[in-house]
A tleap script that builds the chain and sets N, CA, C and O, in Angstrom:
source leaprc.protein.ff14SB
mol = sequence {
  NMET GLU ASP LEU LEU LYS LEU LEU ILE SER
  PRO LEU VAL SER ASP ILE LYS LYS ILE LYS
  ILE GLU LYS SER GLN ASP GLY ARG ASN ILE
  ASN PHE SER ILE LEU ILE PRO LYS ASP ASP
  ILE ALA LYS VAL ILE GLY LYS ASN GLY LYS
  MET ILE LYS SER ILE LYS ASN ILE LEU ARG
  ILE ARG GLY VAL LYS GLU ASN SER PHE VAL
  ASN ILE GLU VAL ASN GLU CVAL
}
set mol.1.N position { -0.308 10.291 4.496 }
set mol.1.CA position { -0.282 9.329 3.197 }
set mol.1.C position { -0.319 7.920 3.532 }
set mol.1.O position { -0.421 7.024 2.694 }
set mol.2.N position { -0.231 7.751 4.794 }
set mol.2.CA position { -1.074 6.224 5.528 }
set mol.2.C position { -2.473 6.521 5.186 }
set mol.2.O position { -3.042 5.485 4.844 }
set mol.3.N position { -3.033 7.279 5.161 }
set mol.3.CA position { -4.934 7.731 4.727 }
set mol.3.C position { -5.122 7.260 3.573 }
set mol.3.O position { -5.965 6.376 3.427 }
set mol.4.N position { -4.242 7.831 2.284 }
set mol.4.CA position { -4.338 7.830 1.032 }
set mol.4.C position { -4.396 6.666 0.528 }
set mol.4.O position { -5.204 6.310 -0.329 }
set mol.5.N position { -2.993 5.566 1.348 }
set mol.5.CA position { -3.214 4.534 1.362 }
set mol.5.C position { -4.384 3.216 1.751 }
set mol.5.O position { -4.857 2.210 1.221 }
set mol.6.N position { -4.460 3.924 2.931 }
set mol.6.CA position { -5.567 3.038 2.974 }
set mol.6.C position { -7.139 2.984 1.713 }
set mol.6.O position { -7.949 2.131 1.349 }
set mol.7.N position { -6.834 4.614 1.396 }
set mol.7.CA position { -8.512 5.284 0.821 }
set mol.7.C position { -8.835 4.214 -0.623 }
set mol.7.O position { -9.849 3.840 -1.213 }
set mol.8.N position { -7.095 3.959 -0.796 }
set mol.8.CA position { -6.991 2.736 -2.174 }
set mol.8.C position { -7.718 2.124 -2.168 }
set mol.8.O position { -8.786 1.929 -2.747 }
set mol.9.N position { -6.632 1.391 -0.803 }
set mol.9.CA position { -6.843 -0.317 -1.350 }
set mol.9.C position { -8.236 -0.985 0.101 }
set mol.9.O position { -8.285 -2.062 0.695 }
set mol.10.N position { -9.317 0.489 0.199 }
set mol.10.CA position { -10.670 0.035 1.014 }
set mol.10.C position { -11.476 -0.529 -0.403 }
set mol.10.O position { -12.255 -1.478 -0.320 }
set mol.11.N position { -11.271 -0.012 -1.380 }
set mol.11.CA position { -12.166 -1.074 -2.146 }
set mol.11.C position { -12.135 -1.684 -3.074 }
set mol.11.O position { -12.849 -1.648 -4.076 }
set mol.12.N position { -10.792 -2.671 -2.653 }
set mol.12.CA position { -10.381 -4.042 -3.054 }
set mol.12.C position { -10.465 -5.249 -2.335 }
set mol.12.O position { -10.371 -6.386 -2.797 }
set mol.13.N position { -10.783 -4.663 -0.317 }
set mol.13.CA position { -10.759 -5.982 -0.151 }
set mol.13.C position { -12.271 -5.383 0.577 }
set mol.13.O position { -12.924 -4.340 0.595 }
set mol.14.N position { -12.336 -6.859 1.175 }
set mol.14.CA position { -13.690 -7.371 1.374 }
set mol.14.C position { -14.472 -6.885 2.957 }
set mol.14.O position { -15.612 -6.756 3.403 }
set mol.15.N position { -12.863 -6.707 3.484 }
set mol.15.CA position { -12.848 -5.867 5.051 }
set mol.15.C position { -11.911 -5.422 5.265 }
set mol.15.O position { -10.871 -6.063 5.415 }
set mol.16.N position { -12.015 -4.236 5.336 }
set mol.16.CA position { -11.105 -3.004 5.871 }
set mol.16.C position { -9.952 -3.494 7.146 }
set mol.16.O position { -8.734 -3.665 7.185 }
set mol.17.N position { -11.138 -3.611 8.168 }
set mol.17.CA position { -10.364 -3.885 9.661 }
set mol.17.C position { -9.990 -4.972 9.426 }
set mol.17.O position { -9.950 -5.496 10.540 }
set mol.18.N position { -9.460 -6.201 8.207 }
set mol.18.CA position { -9.127 -7.472 8.264 }
set mol.18.C position { -7.020 -6.575 8.056 }
set mol.18.O position { -6.001 -7.204 8.343 }
set mol.19.N position { -7.041 -5.121 7.526 }
set mol.19.CA position { -5.924 -4.937 7.169 }
set mol.19.C position { -4.695 -3.595 7.756 }
set mol.19.O position { -4.652 -2.369 7.859 }
set mol.20.N position { -3.926 -4.664 7.988 }
set mol.20.CA position { -3.101 -4.168 9.102 }
set mol.20.C position { -2.267 -3.454 8.326 }
set mol.20.O position { -1.668 -4.132 7.492 }
set mol.21.N position { -1.957 -1.901 8.337 }
set mol.21.CA position { -0.798 -1.274 7.785 }
set mol.21.C position { 0.110 -1.197 8.238 }
set mol.21.O position { -0.337 -1.253 9.384 }
set mol.22.N position { 2.194 -1.010 8.521 }
set mol.22.CA position { 2.579 -1.050 9.511 }
set mol.22.C position { 3.673 0.486 8.424 }
set mol.22.O position { 3.779 0.515 7.198 }
set mol.23.N position { 4.214 1.400 9.305 }
set mol.23.CA position { 4.547 2.435 8.947 }
set mol.23.C position { 6.380 2.523 9.764 }
set mol.23.O position { 6.682 2.673 10.948 }
set mol.24.N position { 7.357 2.340 8.419 }
set mol.24.CA position { 8.329 3.086 9.037 }
set mol.24.C position { 8.988 3.965 7.995 }
set mol.24.O position { 9.003 3.996 6.764 }
set mol.25.N position { 9.722 4.920 9.336 }
set mol.25.CA position { 10.468 6.012 8.684 }
set mol.25.C position { 11.777 6.175 8.856 }
set mol.25.O position { 12.108 6.025 10.032 }
set mol.26.N position { 12.836 6.482 7.965 }
set mol.26.CA position { 14.232 6.033 8.108 }
set mol.26.C position { 14.475 7.516 7.286 }
set mol.26.O position { 14.658 7.729 6.088 }
set mol.27.N position { 14.384 8.591 8.635 }
set mol.27.CA position { 15.229 9.928 7.199 }
set mol.27.C position { 14.063 10.697 6.227 }
set mol.27.O position { 12.958 11.124 6.558 }
set mol.28.N position { 14.662 10.707 5.041 }
set mol.28.CA position { 13.113 10.793 3.966 }
set mol.28.C position { 12.079 9.157 3.519 }
set mol.28.O position { 11.151 8.969 2.732 }
set mol.29.N position { 12.632 8.486 4.222 }
set mol.29.CA position { 12.664 7.210 3.628 }
set mol.29.C position { 11.079 6.626 3.882 }
set mol.29.O position { 11.349 6.009 4.912 }
set mol.30.N position { 9.912 6.425 3.725 }
set mol.30.CA position { 9.324 5.904 4.331 }
set mol.30.C position { 8.522 4.379 3.556 }
set mol.30.O position { 8.328 4.331 2.341 }
set mol.31.N position { 8.223 3.491 4.289 }
set mol.31.CA position { 8.161 1.973 3.956 }
set mol.31.C position { 6.703 1.809 4.515 }
set mol.31.O position { 6.044 2.042 5.528 }
set mol.32.N position { 6.602 1.333 3.407 }
set mol.32.CA position { 5.032 1.000 3.917 }
set mol.32.C position { 4.635 -1.073 3.883 }
set mol.32.O position { 4.358 -1.809 2.937 }
set mol.33.N position { 4.784 -1.330 5.243 }
set mol.33.CA position { 3.631 -2.954 5.428 }
set mol.33.C position { 2.391 -3.308 5.169 }
set mol.33.O position { 1.493 -2.473 5.272 }
set mol.34.N position { 2.231 -4.122 4.932 }
set mol.34.CA position { 1.005 -4.348 4.011 }
set mol.34.C position { 0.675 -5.636 4.229 }
set mol.34.O position { 1.369 -6.548 3.779 }
set mol.35.N position { -0.665 -5.897 5.102 }
set mol.35.CA position { -0.634 -7.324 5.887 }
set mol.35.C position { -2.616 -7.563 5.677 }
set mol.35.O position { -3.627 -7.184 6.267 }
set mol.36.N position { -2.253 -8.468 4.397 }
set mol.36.CA position { -3.892 -8.445 3.266 }
set mol.36.C position { -3.835 -10.338 3.591 }
set mol.36.O position { -3.038 -11.249 3.367 }
set mol.37.N position { -5.847 -10.113 4.545 }
set mol.37.CA position { -5.535 -12.040 3.603 }
set mol.37.C position { -5.326 -12.465 2.764 }
set mol.37.O position { -5.136 -11.808 1.740 }
set mol.38.N position { -5.264 -13.770 2.811 }
set mol.38.CA position { -5.294 -14.606 1.497 }
set mol.38.C position { -6.491 -14.266 0.807 }
set mol.38.O position { -6.329 -13.640 -0.241 }
set mol.39.N position { -7.439 -14.485 1.089 }
set mol.39.CA position { -8.502 -14.463 0.096 }
set mol.39.C position { -8.743 -12.904 -0.365 }
set mol.39.O position { -9.831 -12.634 -0.872 }
set mol.40.N position { -7.775 -11.888 -0.205 }
set mol.40.CA position { -7.942 -10.086 -0.823 }
set mol.40.C position { -6.999 -10.045 -1.605 }
set mol.40.O position { -7.234 -9.812 -2.791 }
set mol.41.N position { -5.817 -10.237 -1.205 }
set mol.41.CA position { -4.323 -10.177 -1.790 }
set mol.41.C position { -4.116 -10.258 -3.230 }
set mol.41.O position { -3.451 -9.577 -4.011 }
set mol.42.N position { -5.132 -11.638 -3.416 }
set mol.42.CA position { -5.084 -11.393 -5.476 }
set mol.42.C position { -6.366 -10.240 -5.930 }
set mol.42.O position { -7.081 -10.226 -6.932 }
set mol.43.N position { -6.321 -9.485 -4.966 }
set mol.43.CA position { -7.104 -7.979 -6.045 }
set mol.43.C position { -6.352 -7.311 -5.856 }
set mol.43.O position { -6.153 -6.741 -6.929 }
set mol.44.N position { -5.653 -6.902 -5.075 }
set mol.44.CA position { -4.658 -5.952 -4.110 }
set mol.44.C position { -3.596 -6.344 -5.905 }
set mol.44.O position { -3.556 -6.097 -7.110 }
set mol.45.N position { -3.247 -6.747 -5.306 }
set mol.45.CA position { -1.756 -6.621 -6.009 }
set mol.45.C position { -2.081 -6.808 -7.468 }
set mol.45.O position { -1.035 -6.744 -8.112 }
set mol.46.N position { -3.658 -7.118 -8.622 }
set mol.46.CA position { -3.715 -7.221 -9.658 }
set mol.46.C position { -2.960 -8.687 -11.026 }
set mol.46.O position { -2.080 -9.519 -11.247 }
set mol.47.N position { -4.062 -8.098 -11.459 }
set mol.47.CA position { -3.465 -9.169 -13.509 }
set mol.47.C position { -1.840 -8.599 -13.150 }
set mol.47.O position { -1.638 -7.391 -13.023 }
set mol.48.N position { -0.934 -9.424 -13.034 }
set mol.48.CA position { 0.018 -9.525 -13.505 }
set mol.48.C position { 0.926 -7.805 -12.553 }
set mol.48.O position { 1.888 -7.264 -13.099 }
set mol.49.N position { 0.483 -7.390 -11.496 }
set mol.49.CA position { 1.000 -6.686 -10.808 }
set mol.49.C position { 0.368 -5.671 -11.185 }
set mol.49.O position { 1.170 -4.816 -10.808 }
set mol.50.N position { -0.544 -5.048 -11.691 }
set mol.50.CA position { -0.550 -4.196 -12.345 }
set mol.50.C position { -1.859 -2.893 -10.869 }
set mol.50.O position { -1.494 -1.718 -10.917 }
set mol.51.N position { -2.623 -3.049 -10.224 }
set mol.51.CA position { -2.608 -3.022 -9.608 }
set mol.51.C position { -1.956 -2.018 -7.915 }
set mol.51.O position { -2.138 -0.919 -7.390 }
set mol.52.N position { -1.105 -3.381 -7.636 }
set mol.52.CA position { -0.175 -2.778 -6.990 }
set mol.52.C position { 0.560 -2.055 -7.794 }
set mol.52.O position { 0.080 -0.988 -7.412 }
set mol.53.N position { 1.358 -1.720 -8.625 }
set mol.53.CA position { 2.224 -0.685 -8.965 }
set mol.53.C position { 1.586 0.334 -8.778 }
set mol.53.O position { 1.924 1.318 -8.121 }
set mol.54.N position { 0.106 0.049 -9.655 }
set mol.54.CA position { -0.596 2.009 -9.898 }
set mol.54.C position { -0.387 2.357 -8.296 }
set mol.54.O position { 0.560 3.130 -8.155 }
set mol.55.N position { -1.058 1.971 -6.983 }
set mol.55.CA position { -0.763 1.720 -5.826 }
set mol.55.C position { 0.643 2.688 -5.454 }
set mol.55.O position { 0.771 3.786 -4.911 }
set mol.56.N position { 1.385 1.930 -5.899 }
set mol.56.CA position { 2.714 2.188 -5.337 }
set mol.56.C position { 2.712 3.602 -6.070 }
set mol.56.O position { 2.651 4.682 -5.484 }
set mol.57.N position { 2.790 3.412 -7.498 }
set mol.57.CA position { 2.609 4.966 -8.452 }
set mol.57.C position { 2.195 6.439 -7.288 }
set mol.57.O position { 2.717 7.324 -6.610 }
set mol.58.N position { 0.972 5.902 -7.675 }
set mol.58.CA position { 0.345 7.182 -6.615 }
set mol.58.C position { 0.629 7.672 -5.651 }
set mol.58.O position { 0.492 8.866 -5.384 }
set mol.59.N position { 1.245 6.506 -4.700 }
set mol.59.CA position { 2.227 7.033 -3.443 }
set mol.59.C position { 3.706 7.951 -3.463 }
set mol.59.O position { 4.356 8.709 -2.744 }
set mol.60.N position { 3.744 7.204 -5.049 }
set mol.60.CA position { 4.990 8.340 -5.150 }
set mol.60.C position { 5.478 9.623 -5.232 }
set mol.60.O position { 6.252 10.452 -4.755 }
set mol.61.N position { 4.551 9.357 -6.166 }
set mol.61.CA position { 4.000 10.777 -6.397 }
set mol.61.C position { 3.441 12.150 -5.288 }
set mol.61.O position { 3.520 13.378 -5.276 }
set mol.62.N position { 2.992 11.312 -4.627 }
set mol.62.CA position { 2.677 12.039 -3.501 }
set mol.62.C position { 3.898 12.700 -2.110 }
set mol.62.O position { 4.154 13.684 -1.415 }
set mol.63.N position { 4.305 11.313 -2.412 }
set mol.63.CA position { 6.322 10.900 -1.723 }
set mol.63.C position { 7.159 12.255 -1.943 }
set mol.63.O position { 7.705 12.952 -1.087 }
set mol.64.N position { 7.071 12.524 -4.098 }
set mol.64.CA position { 7.415 13.494 -5.003 }
set mol.64.C position { 7.379 15.305 -3.583 }
set mol.64.O position { 8.313 15.953 -3.110 }
set mol.65.N position { 6.534 15.382 -3.492 }
set mol.65.CA position { 5.263 16.600 -2.761 }
set mol.65.C position { 6.194 16.739 -1.906 }
set mol.65.O position { 7.004 17.663 -1.972 }
set mol.66.N position { 6.204 15.435 -0.580 }
set mol.66.CA position { 6.156 15.642 0.529 }
set mol.66.C position { 7.719 15.543 0.217 }
set mol.66.O position { 8.070 16.463 0.956 }
set mol.67.N position { 8.445 15.261 -0.129 }
set mol.67.CA position { 10.217 14.740 -0.462 }
set mol.67.C position { 10.537 14.484 0.167 }
set mol.67.O position { 11.259 15.028 1.002 }
set mol.68.N position { 9.923 12.953 0.013 }
set mol.68.CA position { 10.562 11.203 0.409 }
set mol.68.C position { 10.171 11.129 -0.013 }
set mol.68.O position { 9.320 11.770 -0.631 }
set mol.69.N position { 11.021 9.159 0.109 }
set mol.69.CA position { 10.285 8.485 -0.948 }
set mol.69.C position { 9.950 7.780 -0.079 }
set mol.69.O position { 10.073 7.811 1.146 }
set mol.70.N position { 9.247 6.732 -1.188 }
set mol.70.CA position { 8.272 6.041 -0.244 }
set mol.70.C position { 8.167 4.217 -1.246 }
set mol.70.O position { 7.960 4.091 -2.453 }
set mol.71.N position { 8.341 3.328 -0.449 }
set mol.71.CA position { 8.436 1.595 -0.356 }
set mol.71.C position { 7.119 1.441 -0.184 }
set mol.71.O position { 6.460 2.151 0.575 }
set mol.72.N position { 6.511 0.222 -1.087 }
set mol.72.CA position { 5.042 -0.536 -0.652 }
set mol.72.C position { 4.975 -1.880 -0.542 }
set mol.72.O position { 4.856 -2.548 -1.569 }
set mol.73.N position { 5.052 -2.600 0.933 }
set mol.73.CA position { 5.907 -3.957 0.976 }
set mol.73.C position { 4.531 -5.047 0.935 }
set mol.73.O position { 4.333 -5.150 2.146 }
set mol.74.N position { 3.740 -5.694 0.441 }
set mol.74.CA position { 2.445 -6.571 0.927 }
set mol.74.C position { 2.946 -7.274 1.078 }
set mol.74.O position { 4.055 -7.351 0.549 }
set mol.75.N position { 2.579 -8.029 1.708 }
set mol.75.CA position { 2.866 -9.422 2.940 }
set mol.75.C position { 1.429 -10.290 2.945 }
set mol.75.O position { 0.515 -9.491 2.740 }
set mol.76.N position { 1.081 -11.230 3.058 }
set mol.76.CA position { 0.354 -12.237 2.695 }
set mol.76.C position { 0.323 -12.262 4.427 }
set mol.76.O position { 1.461 -12.189 4.890 }
set mol.77.N position { -1.026 -12.374 5.708 }
set mol.77.CA position { -1.378 -13.237 6.805 }
set mol.77.C position { -1.562 -14.394 7.338 }
set mol.77.O position { -1.922 -14.482 8.512 }
savepdb mol mol.pdb
quit
């Protein structure tokens, strides 16, 4: 699932190596915390949050197939 998240974010950021993805799992709940540089955070969130909502929806669909709940939190580095 982390690979899918990297795949979805990589075209939006200038350097994927600066992005840090932290994963924590508690039973069936999977929480991703994405640390993004200030320059790229607007591109990942998108206008009115549409881009990050789409990314969250895709991961939630994948989570349903894997019988888990996915949550994503975006933070600025």
